[in-house]
N, C-alpha and C positions, 0 to 999 in steps of 0.2 A: 358595396362591397364588404362592409360588414355583415352583411346577411350572408353572402355567399361562404366567408370564413367560418362563421359561427354554424353554417349548415352543415360545411365539411368537417369540422371538428365532430359535430355530433353524430354524423354518420359514421366517422372513423370508430368514435368511441363506441357506437351501436355494434358495429361489425366484430370488433374486438373481444365483447362482452359475449355476442353470441357464438363465439367460435372458442371460447376459453373452455379449458376444462374443469371440473369440479375439483375443488382442492380439500374439502371436507373429509376428514378420513371415514365417517358414517357412510358417506355414497361409496366410495371405494369398496370398503369391507362387504356391503351388502351386495354390489355388483358382482365382485369376486365370489361371493357364497352363491350366488344365483346361478353364475357360470357354472361353478363347481358340480351344483345339483344337475344341471341340464347335461354335463359332458362326462359325469363317471356314474357308473353302475355296480351294483354289486348282483353278483349270478349265483344261484344254487343249484346244483347238478342233482337231479332225481331219475334214479333208474327204475325202468320198467321192464317187464317180461316181454314175450313176443305177443302175448294178447292185452298189452296195455295195463296189467295190474302191477303195483308197485313191488319193487323188490325188497324185501323185509330179511334181515339178519345179515350175517357176512357175506363178503364176495371175495374172491383170490384177487381183484383188480388191485394194480399196485399204484393206483394215483390217478389224477385227472391233469389234463391240459387245455388252453385254449391258444388259439393262433388268430391274429388279426389278420384278415384277408388282404387288406389293402397294403400292410407295411410288411408283414411275414414274421413280425415279433411274436415271440410265444411268451405265455402268462402261465403262471402257476398258483394253485392254492396256498394256505398256509404252509407252515413246515412240516406238518404231519403228513405221512403217506395216505392216511384214508380222508383227509380234508376234502371236503367237497364244496366248498364255499370260495367264490373269487371276490376281493374286495377291490372298490375303485377302479375297475375297468373303464380306460376311456372309451367315448362313445365310438361305435363302427360295426362293422359286420365281422364275426369271430366264427371258426369251426372249434367246436368242442369234441373231447373224446378223452378215452380212457388209455391207460397203459394195460395190456393186456395180462391176465394171470396164465397158468400153465395150459388151462382147458377152457378159458372163458375168455370174454372180452365184452365191449360194447361198441355198438354203431354210432360213428361220430356224427355230430349235428351242426349245421351252419345257421347261424342266427344273428338278425342285425338288431343290437340293442337299442329300445325305445320307452321313453318315459311312459307309454301307454301301456308297458307289459309289466312295469314295477307292481308287485304286491302289497298288500298291507304290512307285510314285514319289512319292506324295505329290499326284496330281492325280485330279480327275475329269475323264473325257473325254467332251466333247459333240461330237456328229456332226452335221455340216452336209452337206446333199447339194449339192454343186458341178455348177452348169449351164453350158453355152457353146450360145450361138446358131448 
């Protein structure tokens, strides 16, 4: 009888220990940091002409936008009109585009953000084709 009680108590203790959540602050911080790295991305827009050459100099485009395909939520880069960098976009598939100027625009592009596409500078480069009438 004593043996059964001791074994029951030990198995209950083992069950509680194996299902307990970590309480050490270091464990929670590292897990949060790991999840943040895996679920948020920085994106930079690159403009190319119809031949694939980078567009240099100024354009008449009035800014860029990103739309999350799944949620329909729009994201905008920093506060400046010519800003081409999106910071901390949640993981997902986005359509990136530009607000057209008077006689110019850019073809939008749909991209799924992936950690494999992050460059050495920490940004995923999304290429939009620039056109002028």
